[in-house]
N, C-alpha and C positions, 0 to 999 in steps of 0.2 A: 718918242724922238723928237728930239729939237733941231728946226733947222736955223744955222746960224745966218748971218747976213751974207756971207760969201756963199753959201749953199742956196739960200733964196735967189740971189742975183742968178746964181748958174741956172737954177729952175727956170726962172723968168726968161733967161738967153735962150734955155730949150724950146720953151713956148712960144717964143717968138719966131724963132727958126722955123719950128712946125707949122705954126700959122703963115709963115711966108712960102712954105713949100705946098702947103694947102691951097691957098690963094693962087699960085702959079699952076698947080694942077688943074684948077677949076677953071681957070683962063684958057689954057691950053686945049681943056676938054670942050670949052664952048666954041672954039675956034674950029674943032673938028665936025663934020656933018654926020658922021657916025658914031654909034653908042661907042663909050670907052670899053675896051676888053677889060675881062675880069681880073687881069693882073693890075691894072690900075686902079681899079676899083677896090681891090684888097689894100693895095698902098695906102690909097687914099683913107680907108677905114682904118688902117694901122696908124696913119699920123694923127687922125682926129682921136684915137682911143689913147696915144700918147699924151696928147694936150690934156684931155680930160683926165689921165693920171696924175700929171703934174700940178694941174689945178685944184685937184683932190688933196694932195699932198700939202699945197700951200694953205688952203682952207682950212683943213685939219689943224694946221700949226698956228694959223692965225687963233683960231678957237681956243686954243690951249695957252693962249697970249703971247 
């Protein structure tokens, strides 16, 4: 599967938005003195997994040329 420029731009946009959500979640978490609930941790893990998936896709495409 080849990504064209538009698809690559969309993937990068998704990565940027997910990283922003991760950054916000971590900042919010740092402000709370109590450990984050399991739901917050699961959501954060899902965001990280989404970023890794998008990066894997872009890296694979870059390797193919």
